[in-house]
Steps between C-alpha positions, in 0.01 A plus 500: 500500500454390859690651794561296811739444788736209458455199724724214614404286200643772268856429616640386163337789313643749752849356463471508120380861499773609741769334289358653180511843665857446619613387154367830365644709783844338510531417127627150572498255787722196516332165548659487847352840591158388378527180702597688818228762457232237428606303809476811720159589353366150571561574868420873495150496349345238731640685803398854393213486250190660649690616810747771399523417127199541273538402136236633265437315177330610179382190319361403164359164395854375439621594850691780666580790266634752755587533866598750767642432846404703806725456804356644820726595787430651837738714699477756777284787374631846427352804320593350160310175567251567781339154485841334519407289197642552152484311175779429257401413145727283292495259210231688308526290188294416193595214270613646163206359303252671735652848520312821416165351607464688831594211731763693698263795542218273623734323743632829636152645551398187693815512713449868580140434609602197710789695655262770616278234659805348672581840654838538334651847534653490153614284213854513368663355191797535271378587151656388177501747214211314335296483821554861608212653296247250640607557860500876453148485349386307809635770734848373588770766508879483523617488858720774638683464826761664716645152546730308267401141428787267588556126495746255649517180295534197728479210254 
């Protein structure tokens, strides 16, 4: 297994891995949804990769076996994020035929080390039931807050 950061020439692999993850997460995507998402990703990755989006790949001889996305954002500092920089992890995904080989663990350890070097105050993620034990083993804990998360859907 080789770990590396994705580059611009990985565009098609990144789109394929994202769509595979979404098919698992959402159970089914229509062909129109897949088309729209792929079109957005073709614009998103070239604009963000290596700037505020870092995609980590675990590869075998046959190609990418697993991935994890780190989105870095900066906002005015406060006591909860004194550097003003935080990381959001998403799309931690291993292709079914490569699961239970330690790829997600290796990717997460690399991301944690890189995040420390980047000066991020913390990493956040939303854990699935299957991912929860790994994240907990790595030191993540459920978030508690006096605030209620809310959302206004605009599209």
